N, C-alpha and C positions, 0 to 999 in steps of 0.2 A: 667778301672776294678774297681777303687778306689770308683767311682763315684756311679756307680751299687750298690756295696757294701753298701753304705750308703743309697741308695734308697730303697734296700731290708731291712735294717734295721729297718727303719721308712718309711713304704709303704704309708704313709698319706704326703707326702712330694711332692715337685716339681721337674721337672729335666728340663733343657733347649735342644732342638734338635739341630741339625748340623747347622740348618738354624736360630736359636735362638729363636725359639717359646717356649713358655712356657708349660709344660704338668703336669697335677696334675696326678700323678702315679697309684693312687686307682681308678680313673675312667675307664671306659671300651670303653670310646669313646676319642681317640686322634686326635684332630687337628693337624696333623703334620705340614701342611701349607695350604696356601687357594687354593692349587689344590687337597689336597687328606687327608682324615679323615679315621683313623685306627679305625673299629668297631669291637672291641674283640668279642662282643657278636656273631658275625657271624660264628666263630668258634665253632662248634657243637660238636666235638668230642676230645677235648683237655683235657677231665678231669684228666686223669693221669698225664700231664706234664703242665696242666694250668698254674700254678705260673713260671714254668721255662721258657715256651713258650713267657709269657709276658715280663720277664726279658730279654731274648734274643731282642724282638722286643725294647725293652728300649734300649739296648745297641746300637742296629743298629740305632736308632733313633737318638742318642747323637753322634754318630761317622761318620754317613754317609749321604748320600743326600736322600731327600724325595723319589725320583724316585726309589731309591736302596731299601728303606722300602717298599715301594708299591708293588714291583715285590715279593720282599718276601711275603708278605700278600696274596697276590692273587696266588701265587706258593703252600703256605700252604693250601688255601681253595681248589686247584684242587687237592692236595695230600690227603685232606680229603674226596676229591667227589670219587677217585680211590680206597681208602682202603675201602673193604666191609665190615670189622668188625664196631662194634659201637663205640670203642674208637681207638686212635692211639697209638701205644707204641713205635714206632720206633725200633722195633725188626728187627734181620736181614731179616728174611723171609718177613716181610712186607715191608722194603727199597729195598731188592732185586728183590721184585714182580714189585714194582714202577718205578725202574729203567730200568728193563728188558723187558718192555713193546715194542714190536716191532713196535705199531701201532702209536707211539705220532709223530704227525706231528709238534709241538710246541716244539722246542729244548729249549726254554727261560725257561719254567717250569723246566724242568730238570735240567739246569744249575743252576736257581736261588735256587732250593730245594737243589742241593748239598752245595750250599754256606751256605744256611741256617743251615744246619746240622752241617756242619763245623764250625760255629759261636756258634750253641747250645753245641758242643763238647768243643768248647774251655772254655765257662763261665761255662758249667757243665762237668767237665771231669769225666769219669767213669760211667755216665748215659746211653751211649750209649756201647754197649759192643764191645769188642776188633774185632772180626769178622767184625761186623758192620762197622767199622771204616776200616778197611782193605779194606772190599767191597767199599766202597766209596771212598777210594784213588785209587782203580783200575777202577773205572768207567772211561770210554773215551766218553764224549758226542760229536757226531758228529754236528758241526755246518753246516748251508746252507751257499753256495757261495754268500755272501752279493754282491759281486760285479758281479754277474753272468748277470744282465741285462745290464750293463756297457759293458761288453765283447761282448756280443751279440748285442748291438747297437739296443736294445728291444725298439722300439718307443712308447710303452704305459707305460714301468717303467723304462727304462735306461734315457740316457741325451737325453734333445728335440733336434731334428734335425732340420736343418735350416729353412725349412718349418714352423715348429711348433712355434721356437722363433720368426721369423719375425711377424707371425700372433699374437702371444702374445703382442709382443711390439705395433703393430701397432692397433690392436682391443680394448688394455687397454688405449691406447691414446685417441681413439675415444670415448670409454665408460666414460673416464674421463671427457673430452670436453661436452660431452652430459649431464653429472651431472647423468649418471647411477653407477658410481663408485666415493665414497669419496675420497677425497685428501688423508685422513688415509690407505684405501685401496690402492689407486693407489701408495703410497710412499714403502707399505710394499712388494707390488709386486715389484717394480723397484729395491728396495734395495736386496731382495732376489735374483734376476736376476742378478743385477750388482756385488755383494760381494760373491755369494755363500755361506754365511755364515749361522750357524744352527739357528733356531727360539729362542733356548734358549739366543743365543748371541742377537738377536735383540730386544728381550723384555726387555734385561738389558741396553740397550742404555738409556742414559739421554741427556737433552739439553746440558750439558756442553761438551759432546763428540763431538759436534760439532766445529770444528776448521777452522779458515781462518788464513792463514799465507802467506806472500809474494805474494798474488795473487794465490795461490794455495789452494785446499781445500779438508778436510780429514775428516776422521771418527776415533775417538778412539775406537776402537770396544773390549769389554771386552773379554778374554780368557775363556775358560771353563774345569775343568778338574774334574773328579770325586771327589777327595779329596782338591781341591783348594778352596781357600776363595773367597769369592763372590767378583768381580771387584777388584782383585788384581794386575792382570796380563793384558795388552793391546797389540793389534797390530793395527798399523794406517794404513788406507786404503784411498789410494787416491780418490777422487769423484770429476765428472764433477761440473762445477759452477752451471749449471741449477739445478742438484740435490741437492745441497747444499743451494740455493735460497728457493726450495720447502720444504725442512725440516726445514729450519729456520723460515719459515712462518706457517709452520704445528707447530712447537714449539711455536709460539706467539699466534695462536689460543688456544692451550692447556692451556697456564697459563692465559689467557682471561676467558675462561669458567671455570675454576677451581676458579679462584679469584672472578667471579662474582656469583657463587652459593654459595662460603663460604662467600661472603660479606666482602671482606678484600682486601687489595693490597698487592700481593705476593711481597717479597722482593726478591732482585737479587740473593741472594744464594739459596734461596727456586725455584727461576725458573730454575736455572741450575741445580737444583737435580731434577726436575720433568721428567719422561719418555717423551722419544722422541714420544712412539707409546703408545697412551693411552687405558685403557681398559672402553669401553665405557658402559659396562653393568650396572653399579650403577646409571649411569646417565637416562638411557633406564627407570630404575626401578623409578628413582625419589626419592631415598631415599639417595643421597650423602650427606655426611656430614662431620664436623671437624674429626669425628671418621674415617671414611672412610680414609680420607687424611692422618692421622697418622697413620693408620694400612697399607697404601700402596695398598688399594683397588683399585686406579686408575691405578695402574701398571697391564701389561698386564701378562700373564705367557703364557708359550710354546704352549699348546693347542690352545690359543685364535688364534694364527697364522694359525695353521691347519684349525681351523673353518672358519677362514675368507679367507683363499687360496681357500676352496670349497667355498664358497659364491661368491666370484670374478670371478673362472673360471664358474661357472653356467651362469654369467651375459656375460662372453666373449663368450661362446659356443652359445649363442642365436644370437650372431652375427657372427658366423663364422662357415664355413662348416669341417674345419679341426679337427681331432680327435686328443686332446691333450692326450689321455691316463689317466693313474692314476694321480693324483693331491696330491703331497706332496713338502716340501721344500727341499727335499733330490735331486730330480732330477735337480735343478737350480744348486746344487754342482757337480754332476755328468757332467752337460754341461759346468761347468766352467773348469773342469778338463779335459775334452776330448779336448776340443777346445785348449786349453793350450798346450796339446800332440800334435793335429795335427798342431799347430804352431810351433812346434819344441822346445818350452821349456825345460829346465832339470827337473829331478825329484825334486831337491831342491827348484827351482822356483815354480813348481807345488803346493809343500807343503807349501811353504809360503801364495801361494794365497788361499789356503783351508784352513789356519791355521792349518797344522799339526805339530806336534814337531818333527816327523821324516817322511823320504822318505818312509818307509815301505807299508803306507796304499794309497800312489798314484802309486805303479807300475802298476796297472792294467790299467791306463791311458797311461803311457808310452809305455808298450809292446803291447797294442793292438789299437794304432792309425791307422787305415787303410788308412788315407790320409795323413800322416806325411809328413811336408814339404809343403802342400798346404796353400796358403795364404788365411788365415780364411777372412779377411777384404775384398777381392775380391768377396767373397760369401755373404757378408752383405749389406744390403741396408744403407744410411745415417742413418735412424731411430734407426738400430741395432748398429750403433759405438758408441752411448752414453752410452750403456749398455754394450759393449764389455769388459770394464775394462781391467785387467790385461794382458790378451792373446793379445790385438791388439793394445799395447803400445811398438814400436820398442826401445825406451831409456830405457824402464827397463831392458830387455836383456843385453844391451850395459852397463848398470850401473853395472849390476852384472858382467860380464867380466872386466870391469875397475876396480871393487873392487879385484878382485882375482889377476889382474895384479898388483895392488898397493902392495899387500901384498908379492907377489913374489920380487917384487923389493926393499922392504923394507928388506927380508931376503938375497939378494944378497949383498946389501950393507952393513950388519952386519958381518963384518969380525971375529967378536968373537965368533960367534956361534959354538956351539958344533957339533961333528960329521960332520964337511964339509968334501967334497971332490970335487976335480976337476970336476970328473966325473957327479957328481950331480949338480954344478952349470951350466954344459955345457949344461946338459938335460933340465934345468929349462929356460935357454937362448932361446934354440931350441923352446921350447913350447910357450915363450912369443912370440918368433919371428912368429909364426904361428898365435897369436891372429891377 
């Protein structure tokens, strides 16, 4: 709040967004990041609260991710569209009318608009009347069941079934061998299928995240959180040697291309910090320069992954008669979670595989496994095994059980533990014997 007060006192000053972009407050167009430009001129009905709305966006830009600000901006545009008067006032009747519409099928606008008004009231208390605030506090927005497609095993929107996965792996390999798919696209598809990670994690990968140790190969994948700092937390994912070799070759191609265009030999540290998956748009336009390099325009953003996936599956569909359904990265996560549950993995193991902090988000997989206990590797041909990842590796479950047993042994051997009882020790020993 202190930073915002300083800006409001001197409106011809700069401020930094949550992602570190510098914004000139007095401008009506803010480049929040390379994926989103906030054009305040598009808001046509904000005359009464124009300055306060602008300040609210500044506060959110400083404290939240660009996607958070983007959603707020488009929700406010939607609010303006639904309000029939010439100016928005945020009066009780106006707000109640917006949130009480029974025909809204997009809960995101309602939910985000509620957040926006809460931030607006936090920054400028007493602008909204007490009854409006009371109404907002009472609003309960019904969210759709995001896991419905998983629970119903929807072959168009839920996890890929065995036939679809086999076809994706087989046909993508054929397309790559025939040079219909680039190595970049082939590796994006492979890594999404193998790891089940989100696009925002994939685009953050750098060359230095490829790790080789004791003849084992890993990717150090950044974890992502709403308020988390960029690339501060990581989780290691073991990958096959073949995938490691392909990714290493891709990284060498990337460094050579950038070095050649910039007409310079990149230092080792510069190469290590290059993206594993490069944004090829600046190169297609032929205007890549040192400025692009310093601004990291050669880094992909999440929407690039989505666009490339659509392009990839158009090529796969030309060679296949299988209906792949909707194309998005989430379906690979659904597949990993579903197959892990079918394999009999615990909720904690599935959460770890999908990089969730808690097990709450993975219970749909655990409770909904119609083939629980079925050996997934029997259903997969050899070409799928390399992409089966976590849920086809017997030793990972054994490692998990071994660690639990080790902790229990340590507890039993510690005679000085507080709150010990013979009954508890006997129960633990019996449990360990069952292992």
